[in-house]
C-alpha positions, 0 to 999 in steps of 0.5 A: 953779220947774218948767217942762215942755219938750216936744221935737218932730221932730228935737229929740225924736230928739236929746233921746231923749225927748218932754219934760223938766222943767227947774228954773229960778229965779223970774223966769227968761226963755225965753232962760235956759231955752233956754240950760239946754236947750242945756247939757243937750243940746249937740247941740241948740245948732247946730240951735236957730238957727232955733228956733220956741218956744211957751209955753203953746201961743202963739208966744213971744220969748226975753224972755218971763218964765216962770212955774211950770208953764209948758209950753214947746214947742221946734219945729224950722223947717219946710222944704219946699214 
């Protein structure tokens, strides 16, 4: 199945693109996708400890099972005050 991943802020800079489509097996979880993203973009690994993730514009946990056509957004944590 194909899952669109959108990169935001510093993640977009590291990936060098705003989005990419990843191919996963049916029944894959968000955790599986994040591992795949990290393998393609190793520089994201150290930055994804505090990763904020949404699936179809709703915040999601890593155990969510993805479906064909889902859109996943990877957002770095917001800092400042």
